[in-house]
Steps between C-alpha positions, in 0.01 A plus 500: 500500500407813701540482868193550717456845631612533857209524756507779765268612765369868461350673806294825442500744792238767512421736798140582523294755686140598406460330159147358559366629179775350271672220701287209365570591135872557593527160670355325201722682245817420700414130559442457128862575454635270770599131451410225739830523714472881536378710798319830534551680835255782579625696793245690709521683832293744709489761211249279337147602633273343234424146387833444322631244737176314501498472130873392485408227760218379280731466205760328700251245609433410125860549374790371713745722322325804642624579857396783733781641701348677801758740644348744755843597628570697174562856550553611140481366130850396521421254790231358287731430204757334735236291659411369167873449400560290806201287442613437138847407615377260767307297251821467283386705202768518228384843390280759678297757299363794676226694363232768605143376571324811408482430127802727411691189399359253232500129594508443132862629499604198723589289191766748401668444831477125449657520164802702646530257796515201255822636344677444841716797438384753760476555878262777484225596244340834516180617333579814297242774430751701291598232249391571144232241534402590849273778623429707811130608484417770740545867577799695357616581861506126589705417168736787565570410856571132395705601204704751705543254784645255263746739341622640840518165656718356224732806520534491872505122561691373198207288385406469131129387495249686293239491780635529846164588676264221388379215719412214251815294528631158539784354707697189502467360847860540592489861391197569705632314802795741490249791502314368785789415704633858462173679519425848366503857656194635321147475663317616185509423123871601459584163630458370133787715386704403814467122410592575136826672639569210730490265195685722264798249462258214430394380150217749442253505212194698400179436325237731366167526708205729492430695823172641585539781760234446779511872590607841357600638838852506620580462869764758586601322814595186305688708257713668775562161670623378161731797465641450849561125440648562160760737644591263770538201264710711256745578781513113608564405128775754460657400848487124398660580168792691661 
């Protein structure tokens, strides 16, 4: 007789800003992938100037799994993610899945993460745009930066993931607690790579996802911040290995 599949609690964490046009559809698509015991934390702060928070609150009144995390103290996107992480850990979630709220990540990929979780073999599950079955839909410059960032990060940090710069990823609670307790240096999107480096000795796994790039532009300030942090982290990794 087959043993019943182990039940776990999944918490989805999504920072939001000005998504008034798409947020209702996004909330519906995510909640369709959730089970009764799951949670969906929508993190908002003063960067949101439109009706996004109002729409999230409306959904929260109808679906107890949806929770608005209002964090006016946030100073950057990293603060928003960590506010969501802490909220998910506080409710005792077994696994925490972070994803973007601007439609670049597909809620319909959530079952792929569930399937990987059910194997109970991993501590970290990352969405991979560069797997044979994955895709990065966007400008050539954005794809080139993500690809180059992955190759250079793996060489400098001793990591082995196919996608070191993506942000659709899932953490076992103990692994994420370790990240939250330690914190990250980056104040921009390089923190995704920094987290992957912190968890490089954990049991890591990747699954294919399709990524829809929200913009063709590349922020040079973010790139330089990433380069500076990568060099600093590489020095720390070498120092710790010595």
